[in-house]
PABA-467014 format. One record per residue: residue number from 1; residue in one letter; chain; x, y, z of N, C-alpha, C in turn. Coordinates in steps of 0.02 Angstrom, whole numbers. Layout:
BEGIN
resi = NUM; resn = a; chain = A; n.X = X; n.Y = Y; n.Z = Z; ca.X = X; ca.Y = Y; ca.Z = Z; c.X = X; c.Y = Y; c.Z = Z
...
# end
This chain:
BEGIN
resi = 1; resn = x; chain = A; n.X = 4489; n.Y = 4686; n.Z = -1183; ca.X = 4524; ca.Y = 4684; ca.Z = -1255; c.X = 4601; c.Y = 4691; c.Z = -1250
resi = 2; resn = x; chain = A; n.X = 4616; n.Y = 4657; n.Z = -1188; ca.X = 4696; ca.Y = 4639; ca.Z = -1146; c.X = 4705; c.Y = 4583; c.Z = -1203
resi = 3; resn = x; chain = A; n.X = 4647; n.Y = 4536; n.Z = -1220; ca.X = 4681; ca.Y = 4474; ca.Z = -1243; c.X = 4702; c.Y = 4474; c.Z = -1311
resi = 4; resn = x; chain = A; n.X = 4686; n.Y = 4534; n.Z = -1319; ca.X = 4719; ca.Y = 4549; ca.Z = -1410; c.X = 4782; c.Y = 4572; c.Z = -1399
resi = 5; resn = x; chain = A; n.X = 4824; n.Y = 4615; n.Z = -1346; ca.X = 4887; ca.Y = 4625; ca.Z = -1339; c.X = 4930; c.Y = 4547; c.Z = -1308
resi = 6; resn = x; chain = A; n.X = 4891; n.Y = 4520; n.Z = -1257; ca.X = 4927; ca.Y = 4485; ca.Z = -1223; c.X = 4939; c.Y = 4399; c.Z = -1266
resi = 7; resn = x; chain = A; n.X = 4878; n.Y = 4395; n.Z = -1313; ca.X = 4880; ca.Y = 4337; ca.Z = -1356; c.X = 4887; c.Y = 4336; c.Z = -1407
resi = 8; resn = x; chain = A; n.X = 4896; n.Y = 4403; n.Z = -1441; ca.X = 4897; ca.Y = 4420; ca.Z = -1517; c.X = 4952; c.Y = 4461; c.Z = -1532
resi = 9; resn = x; chain = A; n.X = 4986; n.Y = 4505; n.Z = -1477; ca.X = 5045; ca.Y = 4530; ca.Z = -1515; c.X = 5118; c.Y = 4499; c.Z = -1538
resi = 10; resn = x; chain = A; n.X = 5124; n.Y = 4421; n.Z = -1489; ca.X = 5195; ca.Y = 4398; ca.Z = -1526; c.X = 5173; c.Y = 4360; c.Z = -1589
resi = 11; resn = x; chain = A; n.X = 5120; n.Y = 4327; n.Z = -1607; ca.X = 5090; ca.Y = 4311; ca.Z = -1651; c.X = 5104; c.Y = 4349; c.Z = -1727
resi = 12; resn = x; chain = A; n.X = 5073; n.Y = 4404; n.Z = -1692; ca.X = 5086; ca.Y = 4458; ca.Z = -1746; c.X = 5141; c.Y = 4488; c.Z = -1773
resi = 13; resn = x; chain = A; n.X = 5186; n.Y = 4480; n.Z = -1713; ca.X = 5262; ca.Y = 4506; ca.Z = -1728; c.X = 5309; c.Y = 4449; c.Z = -1776
resi = 14; resn = x; chain = A; n.X = 5273; n.Y = 4386; n.Z = -1750; ca.X = 5311; ca.Y = 4336; ca.Z = -1780; c.X = 5270; c.Y = 4344; c.Z = -1863
resi = 15; resn = x; chain = A; n.X = 5220; n.Y = 4328; n.Z = -1871; ca.X = 5198; ca.Y = 4346; ca.Z = -1953; c.X = 5227; c.Y = 4397; c.Z = -1989
resi = 16; resn = x; chain = A; n.X = 5231; n.Y = 4472; n.Z = -1943; ca.X = 5265; ca.Y = 4522; ca.Z = -1992; c.X = 5321; c.Y = 4527; c.Z = -1991
resi = 17; resn = x; chain = A; n.X = 5359; n.Y = 4471; n.Z = -1963; ca.X = 5427; ca.Y = 4464; ca.Z = -1974; c.X = 5455; c.Y = 4429; c.Z = -2037
resi = 18; resn = x; chain = A; n.X = 5407; n.Y = 4369; n.Z = -2034; ca.X = 5401; ca.Y = 4316; ca.Z = -2095; c.X = 5389; c.Y = 4355; c.Z = -2167
resi = 19; resn = x; chain = A; n.X = 5329; n.Y = 4402; n.Z = -2133; ca.X = 5302; ca.Y = 4437; ca.Z = -2211; c.X = 5366; c.Y = 4485; c.Z = -2244
resi = 20; resn = x; chain = A; n.X = 5398; n.Y = 4532; n.Z = -2177; ca.X = 5450; ca.Y = 4557; ca.Z = -2197; c.X = 5497; c.Y = 4532; c.Z = -2246
resi = 21; resn = x; chain = A; n.X = 5510; n.Y = 4487; n.Z = -2205; ca.X = 5574; ca.Y = 4419; ca.Z = -2231; c.X = 5567; c.Y = 4404; c.Z = -2310
resi = 22; resn = x; chain = A; n.X = 5521; n.Y = 4379; n.Z = -2322; ca.X = 5478; ca.Y = 4349; ca.Z = -2374; c.X = 5487; c.Y = 4397; c.Z = -2434
resi = 23; resn = x; chain = A; n.X = 5442; n.Y = 4469; n.Z = -2422; ca.X = 5453; ca.Y = 4523; ca.Z = -2468; c.X = 5500; c.Y = 4547; c.Z = -2502
resi = 24; resn = x; chain = A; n.X = 5548; n.Y = 4550; n.Z = -2438; ca.X = 5624; ca.Y = 4587; ca.Z = -2448; c.X = 5652; c.Y = 4556; c.Z = -2492
resi = 25; resn = x; chain = A; n.X = 5655; n.Y = 4494; n.Z = -2499; ca.X = 5689; ca.Y = 4445; ca.Z = -2530; c.X = 5650; c.Y = 4445; c.Z = -2609
resi = 26; resn = x; chain = A; n.X = 5591; n.Y = 4426; n.Z = -2613; ca.X = 5546; ca.Y = 4426; ca.Z = -2661; c.X = 5558; c.Y = 4489; c.Z = -2718
resi = 27; resn = x; chain = A; n.X = 5529; n.Y = 4547; n.Z = -2663; ca.X = 5536; ca.Y = 4621; ca.Z = -2700; c.X = 5589; c.Y = 4644; c.Z = -2734
resi = 28; resn = x; chain = A; n.X = 5644; n.Y = 4632; n.Z = -2665; ca.X = 5714; ca.Y = 4647; ca.Z = -2709; c.X = 5738; c.Y = 4592; c.Z = -2777
resi = 29; resn = x; chain = A; n.X = 5725; n.Y = 4543; n.Z = -2768; ca.X = 5725; ca.Y = 4497; ca.Z = -2821; c.X = 5696; c.Y = 4543; c.Z = -2877
resi = 30; resn = x; chain = A; n.X = 5635; n.Y = 4563; n.Z = -2880; ca.X = 5607; ca.Y = 4580; ca.Z = -2934; c.X = 5648; c.Y = 4631; c.Z = -2948
resi = 31; resn = x; chain = A; n.X = 5668; n.Y = 4688; n.Z = -2930; ca.X = 5688; ca.Y = 4730; ca.Z = -2950; c.X = 5768; c.Y = 4728; c.Z = -2975
resi = 32; resn = x; chain = A; n.X = 5801; n.Y = 4705; n.Z = -2934; ca.X = 5864; ca.Y = 4663; ca.Z = -2984; c.X = 5870; c.Y = 4634; c.Z = -3047
resi = 33; resn = x; chain = A; n.X = 5828; n.Y = 4582; n.Z = -3038; ca.X = 5817; ca.Y = 4552; ca.Z = -3084; c.X = 5766; c.Y = 4542; c.Z = -3136
resi = 34; resn = x; chain = A; n.X = 5725; n.Y = 4587; n.Z = -3134; ca.X = 5666; ca.Y = 4612; ca.Z = -3153; c.X = 5659; c.Y = 4576; c.Z = -3226
resi = 35; resn = x; chain = A; n.X = 5712; n.Y = 4573; n.Z = -3261; ca.X = 5712; ca.Y = 4569; ca.Z = -3320; c.X = 5703; c.Y = 4470; c.Z = -3330
resi = 36; resn = x; chain = A; n.X = 5709; n.Y = 4459; n.Z = -3287; ca.X = 5713; ca.Y = 4368; ca.Z = -3276; c.X = 5647; c.Y = 4349; c.Z = -3272
resi = 37; resn = x; chain = A; n.X = 5583; n.Y = 4391; n.Z = -3244; ca.X = 5503; ca.Y = 4382; ca.Z = -3220; c.X = 5463; c.Y = 4390; c.Z = -3287
resi = 38; resn = x; chain = A; n.X = 5400; n.Y = 4371; n.Z = -3299; ca.X = 5377; ca.Y = 4387; ca.Z = -3344; c.X = 5336; c.Y = 4454; c.Z = -3354
resi = 39; resn = x; chain = A; n.X = 5349; n.Y = 4485; n.Z = -3428; ca.X = 5337; ca.Y = 4580; ca.Z = -3427; c.X = 5288; c.Y = 4578; c.Z = -3447
resi = 40; resn = x; chain = A; n.X = 5241; n.Y = 4625; n.Z = -3430; ca.X = 5186; ca.Y = 4647; ca.Z = -3478; c.X = 5195; c.Y = 4691; c.Z = -3513
resi = 41; resn = x; chain = A; n.X = 5169; n.Y = 4692; n.Z = -3585; ca.X = 5190; ca.Y = 4702; ca.Z = -3637; c.X = 5171; c.Y = 4783; c.Z = -3634
resi = 42; resn = x; chain = A; n.X = 5221; n.Y = 4831; n.Z = -3666; ca.X = 5217; ca.Y = 4903; ca.Z = -3658; c.X = 5238; c.Y = 4921; c.Z = -3603
resi = 43; resn = x; chain = A; n.X = 5260; n.Y = 4901; n.Z = -3541; ca.X = 5291; ca.Y = 4913; ca.Z = -3492; c.X = 5381; c.Y = 4888; c.Z = -3484
resi = 44; resn = x; chain = A; n.X = 5409; n.Y = 4949; n.Z = -3487; ca.X = 5475; ca.Y = 4934; ca.Z = -3481; c.X = 5506; c.Y = 4895; c.Z = -3425
resi = 45; resn = x; chain = A; n.X = 5563; n.Y = 4866; n.Z = -3424; ca.X = 5592; ca.Y = 4863; ca.Z = -3373; c.X = 5609; c.Y = 4880; c.Z = -3307
resi = 46; resn = x; chain = A; n.X = 5622; n.Y = 4962; n.Z = -3333; ca.X = 5648; ca.Y = 5019; ca.Z = -3268; c.X = 5565; c.Y = 5022; c.Z = -3259
resi = 47; resn = x; chain = A; n.X = 5508; n.Y = 5039; n.Z = -3275; ca.X = 5453; ca.Y = 5058; ca.Z = -3262; c.X = 5446; c.Y = 5008; c.Z = -3218
resi = 48; resn = x; chain = A; n.X = 5446; n.Y = 4949; n.Z = -3241; ca.X = 5437; ca.Y = 4892; ca.Z = -3193; c.X = 5465; c.Y = 4886; c.Z = -3130
resi = 49; resn = x; chain = A; n.X = 5536; n.Y = 4903; n.Z = -3115; ca.X = 5582; ca.Y = 4908; ca.Z = -3065; c.X = 5564; c.Y = 4966; c.Z = -3000
resi = 50; resn = x; chain = A; n.X = 5534; n.Y = 5014; n.Z = -3055; ca.X = 5502; ca.Y = 5086; ca.Z = -3003; c.X = 5457; c.Y = 5061; c.Z = -2958
resi = 51; resn = x; chain = A; n.X = 5399; n.Y = 5041; n.Z = -3011; ca.X = 5332; ca.Y = 5027; ca.Z = -2985; c.X = 5323; c.Y = 4954; c.Z = -2942
resi = 52; resn = x; chain = A; n.X = 5382; n.Y = 4919; n.Z = -2934; ca.X = 5398; ca.Y = 4856; ca.Z = -2883; c.X = 5420; c.Y = 4890; c.Z = -2829
resi = 53; resn = x; chain = A; n.X = 5485; n.Y = 4935; n.Z = -2841; ca.X = 5493; ca.Y = 4956; ca.Z = -2760; c.X = 5458; c.Y = 4998; c.Z = -2717
resi = 54; resn = x; chain = A; n.X = 5418; n.Y = 5062; n.Z = -2779; ca.X = 5355; ca.Y = 5093; ca.Z = -2739; c.X = 5300; c.Y = 5047; c.Z = -2703
resi = 55; resn = x; chain = A; n.X = 5292; n.Y = 4982; n.Z = -2753; ca.X = 5234; ca.Y = 4955; ca.Z = -2703; c.X = 5265; c.Y = 4936; c.Z = -2645
resi = 56; resn = x; chain = A; n.X = 5328; n.Y = 4899; n.Z = -2643; ca.X = 5360; ca.Y = 4870; ca.Z = -2564; c.X = 5347; c.Y = 4941; c.Z = -2515
resi = 57; resn = x; chain = A; n.X = 5366; n.Y = 4984; n.Z = -2533; ca.X = 5365; ca.Y = 5045; ca.Z = -2478; c.X = 5327; c.Y = 5054; c.Z = -2454
resi = 58; resn = x; chain = A; n.X = 5245; n.Y = 5048; n.Z = -2505; ca.X = 5183; ca.Y = 5075; ca.Z = -2492; c.X = 5163; c.Y = 5025; c.Z = -2449
resi = 59; resn = x; chain = A; n.X = 5166; n.Y = 4955; n.Z = -2477; ca.X = 5130; ca.Y = 4894; ca.Z = -2441; c.X = 5159; c.Y = 4886; c.Z = -2350
resi = 60; resn = x; chain = A; n.X = 5238; n.Y = 4899; n.Z = -2372; ca.X = 5273; ca.Y = 4897; ca.Z = -2306; c.X = 5231; c.Y = 4957; c.Z = -2254
resi = 61; resn = x; chain = A; n.X = 5212; n.Y = 4996; n.Z = -2296; ca.X = 5200; ca.Y = 5069; ca.Z = -2241; c.X = 5141; c.Y = 5038; c.Z = -2212
resi = 62; resn = x; chain = A; n.X = 5089; n.Y = 5004; n.Z = -2237; ca.X = 5038; ca.Y = 4991; ca.Z = -2203; c.X = 5048; c.Y = 4944; c.Z = -2163
resi = 63; resn = x; chain = A; n.X = 5086; n.Y = 4904; n.Z = -2158; ca.X = 5106; ca.Y = 4858; ca.Z = -2116; c.X = 5146; c.Y = 4887; c.Z = -2056
resi = 64; resn = x; chain = A; n.X = 5186; n.Y = 4944; n.Z = -2067; ca.X = 5187; ca.Y = 4970; ca.Z = -2003; c.X = 5144; c.Y = 5008; c.Z = -1957
resi = 65; resn = x; chain = A; n.X = 5117; n.Y = 5041; n.Z = -1993; ca.X = 5036; ca.Y = 5062; ca.Z = -1985; c.X = 4999; c.Y = 5044; c.Z = -1932
resi = 66; resn = x; chain = A; n.X = 4987; n.Y = 4966; n.Z = -1976; ca.X = 4937; ca.Y = 4928; ca.Z = -1923; c.X = 4966; c.Y = 4885; c.Z = -1865
resi = 67; resn = x; chain = A; n.X = 5040; n.Y = 4908; n.Z = -1868; ca.X = 5073; ca.Y = 4862; ca.Z = -1803; c.X = 5064; c.Y = 4912; c.Z = -1745
resi = 68; resn = x; chain = A; n.X = 5081; n.Y = 4976; n.Z = -1766; ca.X = 5086; ca.Y = 5014; ca.Z = -1716; c.X = 5025; c.Y = 5041; c.Z = -1700
resi = 69; resn = x; chain = A; n.X = 4968; n.Y = 5039; n.Z = -1730; ca.X = 4890; ca.Y = 5038; ca.Z = -1700; c.X = 4874; c.Y = 4968; c.Z = -1649
resi = 70; resn = x; chain = A; n.X = 4903; n.Y = 4918; n.Z = -1697; ca.X = 4882; ca.Y = 4874; ca.Z = -1644; c.X = 4914; c.Y = 4904; c.Z = -1577
resi = 71; resn = x; chain = A; n.X = 4982; n.Y = 4905; n.Z = -1572; ca.X = 5013; ca.Y = 4913; ca.Z = -1495; c.X = 4975; c.Y = 4956; c.Z = -1451
resi = 72; resn = x; chain = A; n.X = 4942; n.Y = 5005; n.Z = -1496; ca.X = 4913; ca.Y = 5073; ca.Z = -1475; c.X = 4832; c.Y = 5053; c.Z = -1455
resi = 73; resn = x; chain = A; n.X = 4801; n.Y = 4998; n.Z = -1462; ca.X = 4749; ca.Y = 4966; ca.Z = -1453; c.X = 4699; c.Y = 4996; c.Z = -1481
resi = 74; resn = x; chain = A; n.X = 4714; n.Y = 5025; n.Z = -1545; ca.X = 4676; ca.Y = 5045; ca.Z = -1630; c.X = 4659; c.Y = 4992; c.Z = -1648
resi = 75; resn = x; chain = A; n.X = 4609; n.Y = 4924; n.Z = -1625; ca.X = 4617; ca.Y = 4868; ca.Z = -1663; c.X = 4586; c.Y = 4866; c.Z = -1741
resi = 76; resn = x; chain = A; n.X = 4538; n.Y = 4912; n.Z = -1732; ca.X = 4497; ca.Y = 4898; ca.Z = -1785; c.X = 4534; c.Y = 4938; c.Z = -1862
resi = 77; resn = x; chain = A; n.X = 4559; n.Y = 4980; n.Z = -1833; ca.X = 4606; ca.Y = 5037; ca.Z = -1880; c.X = 4670; c.Y = 4968; c.Z = -1909
resi = 78; resn = x; chain = A; n.X = 4708; n.Y = 4961; n.Z = -1850; ca.X = 4760; ca.Y = 4912; ca.Z = -1864; c.X = 4744; c.Y = 4841; c.Z = -1913
resi = 79; resn = x; chain = A; n.X = 4674; n.Y = 4809; n.Z = -1881; ca.X = 4670; ca.Y = 4752; ca.Z = -1935; c.X = 4650; c.Y = 4775; c.Z = -2020
resi = 80; resn = x; chain = A; n.X = 4622; n.Y = 4854; n.Z = -2014; ca.X = 4624; ca.Y = 4867; ca.Z = -2097; c.X = 4686; c.Y = 4870; c.Z = -2132
resi = 81; resn = x; chain = A; n.X = 4731; n.Y = 4903; n.Z = -2079; ca.X = 4795; ca.Y = 4926; ca.Z = -2123; c.X = 4826; c.Y = 4848; c.Z = -2111
resi = 82; resn = x; chain = A; n.X = 4809; n.Y = 4800; n.Z = -2093; ca.X = 4859; ca.Y = 4752; ca.Z = -2080; c.X = 4823; c.Y = 4689; c.Z = -2158
resi = 83; resn = x; chain = A; n.X = 4773; n.Y = 4695; n.Z = -2164; ca.X = 4746; ca.Y = 4675; ca.Z = -2244; c.X = 4761; c.Y = 4706; c.Z = -2295
resi = 84; resn = x; chain = A; n.X = 4777; n.Y = 4771; n.Z = -2290; ca.X = 4808; ca.Y = 4798; ca.Z = -2353; c.X = 4891; c.Y = 4788; c.Z = -2382
resi = 85; resn = x; chain = A; n.X = 4922; n.Y = 4777; n.Z = -2304; ca.X = 4977; ca.Y = 4750; ca.Z = -2311; c.X = 4987; c.Y = 4695; c.Z = -2343
resi = 86; resn = x; chain = A; n.X = 4935; n.Y = 4644; n.Z = -2315; ca.X = 4941; ca.Y = 4564; ca.Z = -2332; c.X = 4918; c.Y = 4546; c.Z = -2425
resi = 87; resn = x; chain = A; n.X = 4910; n.Y = 4622; n.Z = -2451; ca.X = 4905; ca.Y = 4619; ca.Z = -2515; c.X = 4982; c.Y = 4593; c.Z = -2551
resi = 88; resn = x; chain = A; n.X = 5024; n.Y = 4624; n.Z = -2513; ca.X = 5093; ca.Y = 4618; ca.Z = -2548; c.X = 5122; c.Y = 4555; c.Z = -2547
resi = 89; resn = x; chain = A; n.X = 5098; n.Y = 4498; n.Z = -2510; ca.X = 5103; ca.Y = 4431; ca.Z = -2528; c.X = 5048; c.Y = 4415; c.Z = -2579
resi = 90; resn = x; chain = A; n.X = 4988; n.Y = 4440; n.Z = -2557; ca.X = 4956; ca.Y = 4418; ca.Z = -2629; c.X = 4975; c.Y = 4445; c.Z = -2712
resi = 91; resn = x; chain = A; n.X = 4996; n.Y = 4513; n.Z = -2708; ca.X = 5040; ca.Y = 4547; ca.Z = -2757; c.X = 5083; c.Y = 4500; c.Z = -2812
resi = 92; resn = x; chain = A; n.X = 5117; n.Y = 4437; n.Z = -2753; ca.X = 5153; ca.Y = 4410; ca.Z = -2780; c.X = 5139; c.Y = 4361; c.Z = -2823
resi = 93; resn = x; chain = A; n.X = 5105; n.Y = 4338; n.Z = -2808; ca.X = 5082; ca.Y = 4272; ca.Z = -2867; c.X = 5044; c.Y = 4280; c.Z = -2908
resi = 94; resn = x; chain = A; n.X = 5041; n.Y = 4368; n.Z = -2926; ca.X = 5025; ca.Y = 4386; ca.Z = -2998; c.X = 5070; c.Y = 4379; c.Z = -3049
resi = 95; resn = x; chain = A; n.X = 5129; n.Y = 4357; n.Z = -3024; ca.X = 5169; ca.Y = 4335; ca.Z = -3099; c.X = 5137; c.Y = 4295; c.Z = -3134
resi = 96; resn = x; chain = A; n.X = 5103; n.Y = 4247; n.Z = -3110; ca.X = 5065; ca.Y = 4168; ca.Z = -3141; c.X = 5024; c.Y = 4202; c.Z = -3197
resi = 97; resn = x; chain = A; n.X = 4994; n.Y = 4265; n.Z = -3185; ca.X = 4930; ca.Y = 4276; ca.Z = -3225; c.X = 4957; c.Y = 4314; c.Z = -3305
resi = 98; resn = x; chain = A; n.X = 5041; n.Y = 4341; n.Z = -3286; ca.X = 5058; ca.Y = 4368; ca.Z = -3346; c.X = 5088; c.Y = 4320; c.Z = -3390
resi = 99; resn = x; chain = A; n.X = 5133; n.Y = 4267; n.Z = -3348; ca.X = 5164; ca.Y = 4192; ca.Z = -3385; c.X = 5182; c.Y = 4146; c.Z = -3327
resi = 100; resn = x; chain = A; n.X = 5228; n.Y = 4105; n.Z = -3364; ca.X = 5285; ca.Y = 4071; ca.Z = -3335; c.X = 5336; c.Y = 4097; c.Z = -3306
resi = 101; resn = x; chain = A; n.X = 5364; n.Y = 4081; n.Z = -3244; ca.X = 5394; ca.Y = 4096; ca.Z = -3200; c.X = 5469; c.Y = 4050; c.Z = -3220
resi = 102; resn = x; chain = A; n.X = 5514; n.Y = 4082; n.Z = -3234; ca.X = 5602; ca.Y = 4058; ca.Z = -3269; c.X = 5651; c.Y = 4090; c.Z = -3214
resi = 103; resn = x; chain = A; n.X = 5636; n.Y = 4063; n.Z = -3152; ca.X = 5705; ca.Y = 4091; ca.Z = -3112; c.X = 5736; c.Y = 4024; c.Z = -3077
resi = 104; resn = x; chain = A; n.X = 5789; n.Y = 4046; n.Z = -3022; ca.X = 5805; ca.Y = 3983; ca.Z = -2979; c.X = 5741; c.Y = 3979; c.Z = -2945
resi = 105; resn = x; chain = A; n.X = 5752; n.Y = 3909; n.Z = -2925; ca.X = 5705; ca.Y = 3893; ca.Z = -2875; c.X = 5684; c.Y = 3933; c.Z = -2817
resi = 106; resn = x; chain = A; n.X = 5752; n.Y = 3953; n.Z = -2786; ca.X = 5749; ca.Y = 3996; ca.Z = -2719; c.X = 5702; c.Y = 4058; c.Z = -2717
resi = 107; resn = x; chain = A; n.X = 5718; n.Y = 4113; n.Z = -2781; ca.X = 5661; ca.Y = 4149; ca.Z = -2802; c.X = 5592; c.Y = 4124; c.Z = -2827
resi = 108; resn = x; chain = A; n.X = 5603; n.Y = 4077; n.Z = -2835; ca.X = 5545; ca.Y = 4044; ca.Z = -2868; c.X = 5471; c.Y = 4039; c.Z = -2806
resi = 109; resn = x; chain = A; n.X = 5519; n.Y = 3999; n.Z = -2750; ca.X = 5481; ca.Y = 3999; ca.Z = -2681; c.X = 5469; c.Y = 4065; c.Z = -2660
resi = 110; resn = x; chain = A; n.X = 5481; n.Y = 4125; n.Z = -2647; ca.X = 5487; ca.Y = 4168; ca.Z = -2608; c.X = 5417; c.Y = 4182; c.Z = -2649
resi = 111; resn = x; chain = A; n.X = 5380; n.Y = 4176; n.Z = -2685; ca.X = 5323; ca.Y = 4181; ca.Z = -2729; c.X = 5280; c.Y = 4134; c.Z = -2674
resi = 112; resn = x; chain = A; n.X = 5281; n.Y = 4090; n.Z = -2668; ca.X = 5243; ca.Y = 4055; ca.Z = -2619; c.X = 5257; c.Y = 4073; c.Z = -2534
resi = 113; resn = x; chain = A; n.X = 5290; n.Y = 4084; n.Z = -2520; ca.X = 5310; ca.Y = 4122; ca.Z = -2441; c.X = 5276; c.Y = 4175; c.Z = -2436
resi = 114; resn = x; chain = A; n.X = 5275; n.Y = 4216; n.Z = -2481; ca.X = 5246; ca.Y = 4280; ca.Z = -2493; c.X = 5168; c.Y = 4257; c.Z = -2508
resi = 115; resn = x; chain = A; n.X = 5141; n.Y = 4214; n.Z = -2514; ca.X = 5064; ca.Y = 4203; ca.Z = -2535; c.X = 5044; c.Y = 4176; c.Z = -2458
resi = 116; resn = x; chain = A; n.X = 5097; n.Y = 4134; n.Z = -2437; ca.X = 5073; ca.Y = 4103; ca.Z = -2366; c.X = 5087; c.Y = 4170; c.Z = -2298
resi = 117; resn = x; chain = A; n.X = 5119; n.Y = 4207; n.Z = -2308; ca.X = 5129; ca.Y = 4249; ca.Z = -2258; c.X = 5062; c.Y = 4304; c.Z = -2264
resi = 118; resn = x; chain = A; n.X = 5043; n.Y = 4315; n.Z = -2330; ca.X = 4967; ca.Y = 4352; ca.Z = -2341; c.X = 4911; c.Y = 4309; c.Z = -2299
resi = 119; resn = x; chain = A; n.X = 4922; n.Y = 4250; n.Z = -2316; ca.X = 4866; ca.Y = 4195; ca.Z = -2284; c.X = 4884; c.Y = 4203; c.Z = -2217
resi = 120; resn = x; chain = A; n.X = 4928; n.Y = 4177; n.Z = -2171; ca.X = 4925; ca.Y = 4197; ca.Z = -2112; c.X = 4916; c.Y = 4269; c.Z = -2070
resi = 121; resn = x; chain = A; n.X = 4924; n.Y = 4301; n.Z = -2119; ca.X = 4902; ca.Y = 4398; ca.Z = -2075; c.X = 4819; c.Y = 4372; c.Z = -2086
resi = 122; resn = x; chain = A; n.X = 4792; n.Y = 4346; n.Z = -2158; ca.X = 4745; ca.Y = 4345; ca.Z = -2138; c.X = 4700; c.Y = 4306; c.Z = -2100
resi = 123; resn = x; chain = A; n.X = 4719; n.Y = 4236; n.Z = -2070; ca.X = 4704; ca.Y = 4219; ca.Z = -2036; c.X = 4717; c.Y = 4254; c.Z = -1952
resi = 124; resn = x; chain = A; n.X = 4757; n.Y = 4283; n.Z = -1949; ca.X = 4765; ca.Y = 4334; ca.Z = -1883; c.X = 4726; c.Y = 4379; c.Z = -1889
resi = 125; resn = x; chain = A; n.X = 4709; n.Y = 4409; n.Z = -1934; ca.X = 4664; ca.Y = 4471; ca.Z = -1934; c.X = 4592; c.Y = 4446; c.Z = -1914
resi = 126; resn = x; chain = A; n.X = 4561; n.Y = 4387; n.Z = -1951; ca.X = 4499; ca.Y = 4362; ca.Z = -1935; c.X = 4490; c.Y = 4323; c.Z = -1872
resi = 127; resn = x; chain = A; n.X = 4563; n.Y = 4320; n.Z = -1840; ca.X = 4535; ca.Y = 4289; ca.Z = -1746; c.X = 4546; c.Y = 4350; c.Z = -1725
resi = 128; resn = x; chain = A; n.X = 4564; n.Y = 4392; n.Z = -1741; ca.X = 4574; ca.Y = 4481; ca.Z = -1710; c.X = 4521; c.Y = 4505; c.Z = -1696
resi = 129; resn = x; chain = A; n.X = 4477; n.Y = 4503; n.Z = -1752; ca.X = 4403; ca.Y = 4530; ca.Z = -1766; c.X = 4346; c.Y = 4499; c.Z = -1735
resi = 130; resn = x; chain = A; n.X = 4353; n.Y = 4421; n.Z = -1729; ca.X = 4314; ca.Y = 4392; ca.Z = -1704; c.X = 4311; c.Y = 4392; c.Z = -1597
resi = 131; resn = x; chain = A; n.X = 4376; n.Y = 4400; n.Z = -1603; ca.X = 4403; ca.Y = 4433; ca.Z = -1539; c.X = 4370; c.Y = 4491; c.Z = -1536
resi = 132; resn = x; chain = A; n.X = 4363; n.Y = 4545; n.Z = -1560; ca.X = 4341; ca.Y = 4613; ca.Z = -1560; c.X = 4264; c.Y = 4603; c.Z = -1536
resi = 133; resn = x; chain = A; n.X = 4247; n.Y = 4566; n.Z = -1574; ca.X = 4161; ca.Y = 4543; ca.Z = -1587; c.X = 4136; c.Y = 4523; c.Z = -1509
resi = 134; resn = x; chain = A; n.X = 4173; n.Y = 4492; n.Z = -1511; ca.X = 4142; ca.Y = 4455; ca.Z = -1445; c.X = 4156; c.Y = 4515; c.Z = -1374
resi = 135; resn = x; chain = A; n.X = 4219; n.Y = 4529; n.Z = -1382; ca.X = 4209; ca.Y = 4580; ca.Z = -1314; c.X = 4173; c.Y = 4637; c.Z = -1332
resi = 136; resn = x; chain = A; n.X = 4136; n.Y = 4656; n.Z = -1387; ca.X = 4091; ca.Y = 4703; ca.Z = -1404; c.X = 4036; c.Y = 4723; c.Z = -1387
resi = 137; resn = x; chain = A; n.X = 4015; n.Y = 4634; n.Z = -1407; ca.X = 3952; ca.Y = 4607; ca.Z = -1367; c.X = 3950; c.Y = 4588; c.Z = -1298
resi = 138; resn = x; chain = A; n.X = 4010; n.Y = 4572; n.Z = -1251; ca.X = 3999; ca.Y = 4561; ca.Z = -1189; c.X = 3989; c.Y = 4634; c.Z = -1154
resi = 139; resn = x; chain = A; n.X = 4040; n.Y = 4682; n.Z = -1180; ca.X = 4025; ca.Y = 4764; ca.Z = -1163; c.X = 3948; c.Y = 4777; c.Z = -1180
resi = 140; resn = x; chain = A; n.X = 3925; n.Y = 4773; n.Z = -1236; ca.X = 3860; ca.Y = 4798; ca.Z = -1248; c.X = 3804; c.Y = 4765; c.Z = -1192
resi = 141; resn = x; chain = A; n.X = 3806; n.Y = 4688; n.Z = -1196; ca.X = 3765; ca.Y = 4670; ca.Z = -1137; c.X = 3778; c.Y = 4695; c.Z = -1056
resi = 142; resn = x; chain = A; n.X = 3845; n.Y = 4702; n.Z = -1016; ca.X = 3849; ca.Y = 4736; ca.Z = -977; c.X = 3826; c.Y = 4797; c.Z = -979
resi = 143; resn = x; chain = A; n.X = 3848; n.Y = 4830; n.Z = -1025; ca.X = 3802; ca.Y = 4912; ca.Z = -1014; c.X = 3728; c.Y = 4908; c.Z = -1018
resi = 144; resn = x; chain = A; n.X = 3705; n.Y = 4883; n.Z = -1039; ca.X = 3632; ca.Y = 4862; ca.Z = -1051; c.X = 3608; c.Y = 4843; c.Z = -969
resi = 145; resn = x; chain = A; n.X = 3646; n.Y = 4797; n.Z = -943; ca.X = 3628; ca.Y = 4765; ca.Z = -866; c.X = 3632; c.Y = 4806; c.Z = -814
resi = 146; resn = x; chain = A; n.X = 3681; n.Y = 4874; n.Z = -849; ca.X = 3701; ca.Y = 4938; ca.Z = -803; c.X = 3659; c.Y = 4992; c.Z = -784
resi = 147; resn = x; chain = A; n.X = 3629; n.Y = 4999; n.Z = -861; ca.X = 3553; ca.Y = 5055; ca.Z = -866; c.X = 3517; c.Y = 5014; c.Z = -856
resi = 148; resn = x; chain = A; n.X = 3512; n.Y = 4953; n.Z = -839; ca.X = 3439; ca.Y = 4914; ca.Z = -809; c.X = 3438; c.Y = 4939; c.Z = -728
resi = 149; resn = x; chain = A; n.X = 3482; n.Y = 4949; n.Z = -719; ca.X = 3493; ca.Y = 4951; ca.Z = -627; c.X = 3454; c.Y = 5035; c.Z = -602
# end
């Protein structure tokens, strides 16, 4: 499982850094300029701002927990947390379910960078899960060989 730390920690840091930067920009703009985004009927702008800010903190907490557990070798738990964190990027695409965005191009682009970061995190989680399954299978075979002697 050392391969996960040796080969996985740097890409994970890059992906998490990119995700953090993208979501900070996008979610901050959502809070500050909530009235510029499509509104859900019956939900006030203030309520939207509170939910967006709380959502970002909650998602980011999962990202921090995932990174911490990955560094400590608790890989399956880490991968679960990281998948939850990836939802922060997917949630941004939810704007298109409500209406058309009429925001400056830079802020519009952050919807896509959030989605790209979520995709990158999913790819990383799949890579790590495949590595974990390979290591587990090899360990099982080796354990069976040791028992047979």
